[in-house]
Every structure is written in structure tokens, then in C-alpha cells.
C-alpha positions in Angstrom: 19.1 72.0 97.2 18.0 68.7 98.6 18.7 68.3 102.4 19.2 65.1 104.3 19.0 64.5 108.0 22.1 62.8 109.4 23.2 61.9 113.0 24.2 64.8 115.2 21.4 66.6 113.5 23.5 67.4 110.5 21.9 68.8 107.3 23.5 68.1 103.9 22.8 70.4 101.1 23.4 68.4 97.9 25.2 70.8 95.6 24.8 71.4 91.9 27.9 70.5 89.8 30.6 73.1 90.6 29.1 74.3 93.9 30.5 73.5 97.3 28.7 70.8 99.4 27.4 72.3 102.7 26.7 70.4 105.9 25.3 71.8 109.0 25.7 70.3 112.5 24.8 71.6 116.0 28.1 73.5 116.3 29.6 73.8 112.8 29.0 74.7 109.1 31.2 72.7 106.7 31.7 73.7 103.1 33.5 71.3 100.8 34.8 72.4 97.4 33.3 70.5 94.6 34.9 67.1 94.2 37.2 67.4 97.2 35.5 64.8 99.3 32.8 62.2 98.7 29.6 62.8 100.5 30.4 60.0 103.0 33.8 61.5 103.6 32.3 64.9 104.1 29.6 63.6 106.5 32.1 61.6 108.6 34.3 64.8 108.8 31.4 67.0 109.8 30.7 64.6 112.7 34.5 64.9 113.7 34.2 68.6 113.6 31.2 68.9 115.7 32.5 66.5 118.3 35.9 68.1 118.2 34.4 71.4 119.2 32.6 69.9 122.1 35.7 68.0 123.3 37.8 71.1 123.2 35.2 73.0 125.0 34.9 70.4 127.6 38.6 70.6 128.2 39.1 74.2 128.2 36.0 75.9 129.6 36.4 74.9 133.2 39.9 76.6 133.2 38.6 79.7 131.2 36.7 82.0 133.5 36.5 84.6 130.9 34.8 82.1 128.7 35.4 80.9 125.0 34.4 82.4 121.8 30.6 81.7 121.2 28.9 81.0 118.0 29.0 78.7 115.0 32.4 77.8 113.4 32.8 77.7 109.5 35.0 75.1 108.1 36.1 75.0 104.4 37.7 72.1 102.8 39.8 73.0 99.7 42.1 71.3 97.2 44.3 74.2 96.3 45.5 75.5 99.8 49.1 75.8 100.9 48.5 75.1 104.5 45.7 75.3 107.0 44.6 78.7 108.5 42.0 80.4 110.6 40.5 83.9 110.3 38.0 84.7 113.1 35.4 81.9 113.2 36.5 80.7 109.7 38.9 77.7 109.3 40.3 76.5 106.0 41.7 72.9 105.7 43.6 71.2 102.9 41.5 68.5 101.2 44.3 66.0 101.1 44.7 66.0 104.7 41.1 65.7 105.4 41.0 62.6 103.1 44.1 61.0 105.0 43.0 62.0 108.6 45.9 64.4 109.0 44.0 67.8 108.9 44.7 69.9 112.0 41.0 70.6 112.8 41.6 70.4 116.4 44.4 72.7 116.3 42.7 75.4 114.2 39.5 75.1 116.4 41.6 76.0 119.4 42.5 79.2 117.6 38.8 80.1 117.1 37.5 79.2 120.6 40.5 81.1 122.2 41.6 84.0 120.2 45.0 85.5 121.1 45.1 89.2 121.0 48.9 89.4 121.0 51.9 88.7 118.6 53.4 85.8 120.7 53.1 83.3 118.0 55.1 80.7 120.0 52.4 80.8 122.7 49.3 80.7 120.6 50.7 78.0 118.2 52.4 76.0 121.1 49.2 76.1 123.2 46.9 75.2 120.1 49.3 72.2 119.5 49.3 71.1 123.0 45.6 71.1 123.3 45.2 69.3 119.9 47.5 66.5 121.3 45.9 66.3 124.6 42.2 66.1 123.3 43.2 63.4 120.9 45.2 61.5 123.4 42.8 61.8 126.2 39.2 62.5 124.8 38.7 61.8 121.2 39.5 62.7 117.6 42.9 62.6 115.9 46.2 64.5 116.1 47.2 65.7 112.7 50.9 65.5 113.4 51.7 68.2 111.2 55.0 69.1 112.8 55.1 67.0 116.1 55.2 63.3 115.3 54.7 62.0 118.8 52.2 64.5 120.4 52.5 65.5 124.1 53.9 62.1 125.0 57.1 62.6 122.9 57.3 66.4 122.1 60.0 67.0 124.7 62.3 64.4 123.0 61.5 65.8 119.6 62.4 69.3 120.8 65.7 68.1 122.3 66.5 66.4 119.0 65.8 69.7 116.9 68.0 71.8 119.4 70.9 69.4 118.6 70.7 70.5 115.0 71.1 73.9 113.2 67.4 74.5 112.4 66.3 74.1 116.0 68.9 76.3 117.4 68.1 78.9 114.7 64.4 79.3 115.8 65.1 79.0 119.5 65.4 82.7 120.1 61.9 83.3 118.7 60.3 81.0 121.5 59.4 83.1 124.3 59.2 86.5 122.7 56.7 88.2 120.3 57.1 87.6 116.7 58.0 84.7 114.6 61.0 83.4 112.6 61.4 84.7 109.1 60.3 82.1 106.3 58.0 80.3 108.8 55.3 80.2 106.2 57.5 79.3 103.2 59.9 77.0 104.8 57.6 74.5 106.6 60.1 71.8 107.3 63.3 73.8 108.0 61.7 76.7 109.9 58.0 75.8 110.9 58.6 72.4 112.0 61.2 73.1 114.7 59.5 76.3 115.8 56.2 74.6 116.3 57.6 71.6 118.1 59.8 73.9 120.4 56.8 76.1 121.1 54.5 73.0 121.9 57.2 71.7 124.4 57.5 75.1 126.1 53.7 75.5 126.3 53.5 72.0 127.9 56.2 72.9 130.3 54.3 75.9 131.4 51.0 74.3 131.8 52.5 71.6 133.9 54.2 74.1 136.1 51.6 76.9 136.3 48.2 75.1 135.4 46.1 75.2 132.5 43.9 78.2 133.7 47.1 80.5 134.1 48.3 79.6 130.7 44.9 80.2 129.0 45.0 83.8 130.7 48.4 84.3 129.2 47.2 83.2 125.6 44.2 85.6 126.0 46.6 88.5 127.2 47.7 91.3 125.1 51.3 91.1 126.8 51.8 87.3 127.7 55.5 87.6 128.3 55.0 90.5 130.7 52.1 89.0 132.5 53.9 85.8 132.9 56.8 87.7 134.7 54.6 89.8 136.8 52.4 86.8 138.0 55.3 84.4 138.7 57.9 86.8 139.7 60.3 85.2 137.3 61.4 86.4 134.0 60.4 84.5 130.7 64.0 83.8 130.3 64.2 82.1 133.5 61.3 79.9 132.6 62.8 79.2 129.3 66.2 78.0 130.9 64.4 75.7 133.2 62.4 74.3 130.3 65.5 73.7 128.3 67.1 72.0 131.4 64.2 69.9 132.0 64.2 68.5 128.4 67.9 68.0 128.5 68.8 70.7 125.9 71.6 73.3 126.0 70.8 76.5 127.9 69.4 79.4 125.8 72.7 81.4 126.0 74.7 78.5 124.4 72.5 78.3 121.4 72.1 81.9 120.7 69.8 84.9 121.4 67.9 87.3 119.2 
């Protein structure tokens, strides 16, 4: 394969027909399914990935005394993918979203750099969504707006609007507890959208009240709900009720509990 030197010390492996294109940067390896992106689109996205890793690290590392996951991150861009996903240091992204600058590359990179060894999906997904919005709004890159349309600046209003409707009220009991709503993977608009928006709003509320470092510690905990109660002297239910009041939504008891 022929290799070309690009800015950011990226190396592009020009593929044979049917093989994925491979691009190496300082921090990432990008594989692009044959035909999914043009070489110029792939090179541009590789630069975004490399800079995105650096930007997220610059924001999180000062507040993460235990450090972030080290090592190269591998990204794959594929046409036939139902949604973006992360496994270990490997991130898979939908080609159509990459082509339209709507791929959640920052969100998925957060999952790689700060693994969550728990089942508190509301916290790991809400935190990753918060960081994606913060980095794109304050540092660089773009927010994919997969579920939240207004980022951190408007997510509280979006959450309140979801809670005025059935889908938001149905997923609210899964915010603040381990687990996830049924059909969150298959019903992306009816279930995943309100769940992710509510989770981002609640994570944002906790970061604003407790600070980034304490919430990073919760994300990295095996029992984040228990640790939150022990560290703050207040139950998750109390924090949740205060969040709902702050965004102008009904108290948790009036919209149902699990």
C-alpha cells in the first residue's frame, strides 16, 4: 500500500479495491469501509478525531486524578451500521453521519477515555453527552445532536418539554438508577431520545452542583448512586427531585417511579 504524509503526521494507506482505507494520526487509527468516504473526507475526519481526543483530554484530565485510559483509539466508519457504538478502544460510526458532520465521535471518545464499570447507563450516557456538548461549544469540533438539539445551552428546556409528554415520563424512572429503559436500542426516537436528553440534563445539573471531578469519580465508580449518596449525604432521589424542580418539571413522584 502507498502511504502519504498529511498534516498531524497522518499516514494514509491507499487501499486495494474492496479493502478499507486506513489513516494513522498521533492518537488514532481510522479505518474507512471501501467507498464510504472519499480520501479527502476521510483525511478531514481523521484530523477531527485526533483533535477531538486532545480536546477531551484537555478538559477531563485535570479533574481526573485516577487518569484517563491511555493508548491509541481505533475508529471504523461503516455504511451498514444501525447506530454508533464503542467497545473498549474501538469505536464504530455510521458513514452517513460522518459525511454530514453529525457523527457522535466526541461522545463515543468519552466512553473510551473514561470507561464506566457500572450499569448506570443514565450517568455514562448523560456524562458523555454533556462532555460532547461542552467540548464542541467551548473548545472545538462539532456536536452530533443525535438526541439533544440544543446542546448544554438548551438541554434543560428540552428535558422539560419531554417530561410534558408521555415518552419523557415513561423513561424518567430509569434516570438515577442502574439499568436502561426497554427498547432503548430499537426505539431510538420514542425511548432513546427522551432518555438521553433527560440523562444529559441530570448529569449537567450534578456537574454544576458537585463539580466535574466528583462526577468523573461517579462515572468511574462501580456503585455511582451509592457513592453519590455517601459523598453528599443526600439520596439520589433528593438530587433528582431538585434537578426536576430546577428545570421546571414535575417532581418524580408525580410522573411515576419504577
